[in-house]
Backbone as numpy.savetxt, mean C-alpha at the origin, in Angstrom:
# Nx Ny Nz CAx CAy CAz Cx Cy Cz
-17.39 -2.37 1.55 -15.94 -2.46 1.31 -15.51 -3.86 1.16
-14.59 -4.10 0.36 -14.04 -5.39 0.11 -12.96 -5.71 1.32
-13.12 -6.69 2.11 -12.26 -6.84 3.20 -10.79 -7.28 2.77
-10.70 -7.70 1.54 -9.39 -7.98 1.10 -8.49 -6.80 1.03
-9.01 -5.63 0.99 -8.26 -4.39 0.98 -7.41 -4.27 2.25
-8.03 -4.71 3.40 -7.42 -4.69 4.69 -6.14 -5.66 4.69
-6.44 -6.81 4.15 -5.33 -7.88 4.04 -4.21 -7.36 3.20
-4.59 -6.73 2.12 -3.62 -6.14 1.15 -2.73 -5.10 1.78
-3.47 -4.26 2.56 -2.71 -3.19 3.24 -1.76 -3.75 4.32
-2.23 -4.81 4.99 -1.28 -5.44 5.97 0.01 -5.96 5.22
-0.19 -6.67 4.02 0.84 -7.17 3.26 1.81 -5.97 2.83
1.19 -4.93 2.49 1.94 -3.70 2.08 2.81 -3.25 3.18
2.32 -3.16 4.37 3.03 -2.70 5.57 4.16 -3.72 5.96
3.77 -4.96 5.82 4.84 -5.94 6.07 5.97 -5.97 5.24
5.74 -5.70 4.02 6.87 -5.78 2.90 7.51 -4.39 2.95
6.84 -3.42 3.11 7.37 -2.03 3.02 7.70 -1.63 1.48
7.07 -2.37 0.61 7.39 -2.17 -0.81 6.12 -2.39 -1.61
5.58 -1.31 -2.33 4.42 -1.43 -3.15 4.48 -2.60 -4.15
5.63 -2.60 -4.95 5.79 -3.56 -6.00 5.88 -4.99 -5.40
6.63 -5.17 -4.45 6.82 -6.50 -3.84 5.37 -7.06 -3.24
4.77 -6.15 -2.54 3.39 -6.52 -2.03 2.48 -6.88 -3.14
2.42 -6.24 -4.22 1.57 -6.45 -5.30 1.89 -7.84 -5.98
3.16 -8.04 -6.03 3.62 -9.39 -6.56 3.08 -10.57 -5.67
3.32 -10.45 -4.39 2.87 -11.41 -3.41 1.39 -11.60 -3.50
0.63 -10.60 -3.65 -0.84 -10.65 -3.65 -1.40 -10.96 -5.05
-0.46 -11.09 -6.14 -0.94 -11.47 -7.45 -1.91 -10.40 -8.05
-1.58 -9.10 -7.81 -2.33 -8.06 -8.33 -1.33 -7.02 -8.92
-1.81 -6.14 -9.74 -0.88 -5.17 -10.25 -0.58 -3.95 -9.21
0.55 -3.34 -9.34 0.88 -2.30 -8.49 -0.17 -1.18 -8.49
-0.69 -0.76 -9.75 -1.69 0.24 -9.80 -2.95 -0.11 -9.06
-3.31 -1.40 -9.13 -4.47 -1.88 -8.46 -4.32 -1.73 -6.90
-3.10 -2.09 -6.39 -2.78 -1.97 -4.94 -2.83 -0.54 -4.59
-2.27 0.35 -5.37 -2.23 1.81 -5.16 -3.68 2.37 -4.99
-4.51 1.92 -5.91 -5.97 2.29 -5.87 -6.61 1.90 -4.69
-6.38 0.65 -4.19 -6.90 0.16 -2.90 -6.49 0.97 -1.76
-5.21 1.44 -1.77 -4.72 2.18 -0.69 -5.31 3.57 -0.66
-5.56 4.17 -1.85 -6.31 5.45 -1.91 -7.66 5.37 -1.38
-8.34 4.19 -1.66 -9.70 3.98 -1.25 -9.78 3.92 0.29
-8.81 3.15 0.92 -8.70 3.03 2.37 -8.50 4.40 2.93
-7.57 5.23 2.36 -7.22 6.52 2.85 -8.57 7.42 2.83
-9.27 7.32 1.80 -10.53 8.10 1.67 -11.60 7.59 2.70
-11.65 6.32 2.92 -12.56 5.72 3.92 -12.35 6.21 5.34
-10.97 6.25 5.66 -10.56 6.70 6.94 -10.40 8.20 7.08
-10.31 8.90 5.99 -10.13 10.33 5.91 -8.71 10.75 6.38
-7.74 9.91 6.18 -6.32 10.16 6.64 -5.41 9.41 5.73
-4.16 10.00 5.64 -3.12 9.39 4.93 -2.59 8.27 5.68
-2.47 6.95 5.21 -2.12 5.85 5.96 -0.62 5.57 5.96
-0.02 5.81 4.80 1.45 5.67 4.68 2.11 6.87 4.02
3.33 7.03 4.23 4.14 8.04 3.60 5.18 7.35 2.74
5.26 7.74 1.43 6.17 7.16 0.44 7.31 8.13 0.34
8.50 7.75 0.77 9.72 8.58 0.57 10.53 7.99 -0.50
10.76 8.77 -1.61 11.69 8.21 -2.61 13.01 8.85 -2.47
13.99 8.03 -2.63 15.43 8.53 -2.55 16.34 7.84 -3.52
17.54 7.93 -3.28 18.53 7.35 -4.14 18.54 5.79 -4.02
18.12 5.28 -2.93 18.09 3.80 -2.71 16.73 3.18 -2.91
15.89 3.93 -3.60 14.44 3.43 -3.92 13.51 4.05 -2.99
12.36 3.44 -2.90 11.24 4.05 -2.10 11.25 3.40 -0.71
10.76 4.14 0.31 10.63 3.68 1.57 9.19 4.04 2.10
8.45 3.02 2.64 7.10 3.32 3.13 7.16 3.49 4.60
6.42 4.46 5.12 6.40 4.71 6.58 4.86 4.93 6.91
4.46 4.23 8.01 3.03 4.40 8.48 2.92 5.80 9.02
1.76 6.45 8.88 1.54 7.81 9.33 0.74 7.68 10.56
């Protein structure tokens, strides 16, 4: 496993926003989403919950 996935996950949690985290990390949002799915498969659990509403998306740790 690429240890940068952990760093990127921490950045995602700190920002609470997939697009903003991807911009900070200089990667695309789909690439960050793919890394998150890889980590979830590795741990066998959902790591975050994405709630979409009128005010945009909200990330919550599970």
